[in-house]
C-alpha positions as CSV (number, residue, x, y, z in Angstrom):
1,M,14.7,9.0,11.2
2,L,12.8,12.0,12.4
3,G,9.2,11.7,13.3
4,N,6.9,9.8,15.6
5,F,6.1,6.2,15.9
6,Q,2.6,5.7,14.5
7,K,0.4,2.7,13.8
8,T,-2.9,2.3,12.2
9,Q,-5.0,-0.8,11.3
10,L,-8.2,-0.7,9.2
11,R,-10.5,-3.3,7.8
12,I,-13.3,-2.3,5.3
13,E,-15.9,-4.1,3.3
14,I,-15.5,-3.8,-0.5
15,T,-17.9,-5.0,-3.1
16,A,-15.2,-6.9,-5.0
17,S,-13.8,-10.4,-5.4
18,A,-10.6,-11.4,-3.7
19,S,-8.9,-11.6,-7.1
20,A,-9.9,-8.1,-8.0
21,I,-8.5,-6.8,-4.7
22,R,-5.3,-8.8,-5.2
23,N,-4.8,-7.3,-8.7
24,S,-5.4,-3.8,-7.4
25,L,-2.7,-4.3,-4.7
26,Q,-0.1,-6.4,-6.5
27,Q,-0.3,-5.0,-10.1
28,P,1.7,-1.7,-10.1
29,E,-0.3,-0.4,-13.1
30,K,-3.5,-0.7,-11.1
31,L,-1.9,0.3,-7.8
32,A,-0.8,3.6,-9.4
33,Q,-4.4,4.4,-10.5
34,W,-5.9,4.4,-7.0
35,L,-3.0,5.3,-4.7
36,V,-3.6,9.0,-4.8
37,G,-0.8,11.5,-4.3
38,Q,2.1,9.1,-5.0
39,T,4.4,8.8,-7.9
40,F,6.1,5.5,-8.7
41,T,9.5,4.4,-9.9
42,P,9.5,3.9,-13.7
43,G,9.9,0.4,-15.0
44,M,7.7,-1.5,-12.5
45,P,7.0,-5.2,-13.3
46,E,3.5,-6.4,-14.2
47,Q,3.2,-8.1,-10.8
48,L,4.9,-7.3,-7.4
49,H,7.0,-10.3,-6.2
50,T,9.0,-11.1,-3.1
51,G,12.3,-9.3,-3.1
52,F,11.3,-6.5,-5.6
53,Q,12.2,-3.0,-4.5
54,F,10.8,0.3,-5.7
55,T,10.4,3.9,-4.6
56,T,7.3,6.1,-4.4
57,W,7.3,9.9,-3.8
58,T,4.7,11.8,-1.7
59,G,5.6,15.2,-2.9
60,P,9.3,15.6,-2.2
61,I,9.4,12.7,0.3
62,A,10.8,9.4,-1.1
63,I,9.5,6.1,0.4
64,H,11.5,3.0,-0.4
65,H,9.5,-0.3,-0.5
66,Q,10.8,-3.8,-0.4
67,V,8.3,-6.6,-1.1
68,D,8.7,-8.9,1.9
69,V,5.7,-11.2,1.2
70,A,3.5,-11.4,-1.9
71,K,0.9,-14.2,-1.7
72,P,-2.6,-14.7,-3.2
73,N,-4.2,-13.1,-0.1
74,C,-1.3,-11.1,1.5
75,L,1.2,-8.4,0.7
76,R,3.8,-7.1,3.1
77,L,6.1,-4.2,2.3
78,L,9.1,-3.1,4.3
79,L,9.4,0.7,4.2
80,S,12.3,3.1,4.6
81,G,13.0,6.7,3.9
82,G,9.9,8.8,4.5
83,I,8.4,6.0,6.6
84,D,10.6,3.5,8.5
85,G,8.4,0.5,9.1
86,F,6.1,-1.8,7.3
87,H,2.7,-2.0,5.5
88,E,0.7,-5.2,5.5
89,W,-2.4,-6.1,3.4
90,Y,-4.7,-9.0,3.8
91,W,-7.9,-9.6,1.8
92,G,-10.6,-12.0,0.9
93,E,-14.0,-12.0,-0.8
94,G,-15.6,-8.6,0.0
95,W,-13.0,-7.3,2.5
96,V,-9.5,-5.9,2.9
97,Q,-7.5,-5.3,6.0
98,S,-4.4,-3.1,6.2
99,R,-1.9,-2.4,8.9
100,L,0.7,0.4,8.7
101,E,3.4,0.9,11.4
102,G,6.4,3.1,11.3
103,V,8.3,6.3,12.3
104,S,7.5,9.2,10.1
105,I,6.7,12.9,10.0
106,L,3.8,12.1,7.6
107,P,0.3,11.8,9.1
108,L,0.1,8.0,8.6
109,N,-3.4,7.6,10.0
110,L,-4.9,10.1,7.6
111,G,-3.0,8.8,4.6
112,H,-4.0,5.2,5.5
113,T,-7.7,6.0,5.7
114,L,-7.7,8.0,2.5
115,S,-5.8,5.1,0.7
116,L,-8.4,2.5,1.7
117,L,-11.3,4.8,0.7
118,S,-9.6,5.4,-2.6
119,L,-9.1,1.6,-3.1
120,R,-12.8,1.0,-2.3
121,Q,-13.9,3.7,-4.8
122,F,-11.5,2.3,-7.5
123,L,-12.9,-1.2,-7.1
124,V,-16.5,0.0,-7.2
125,N,-15.9,1.6,-10.5
């Protein structure tokens, strides 16, 4: 994999319930609404579950995801392709925390920040 090892961890407050946050992260239909700039594999299930695999595209760059953990307050995705690493999400009432680590040529810190801001805006509306 070409690129640099990068890591970013963010925690933000969101005026939303834990269940609303969970649905926004684990239901692909909702995930696709706020995750700006990414296209998803067709035929996604209603809910992400452990072992499920899918691909997203950021422009021409494919990122393969394998759901490693999907629990009521946690989601962990193993990444390969455009990012070789992982993405973890934890949440509760009014907050979400996310950690992204991997090797990539993509600017992970910028994308990570924009994703969390987009999630916050989606949940406010």
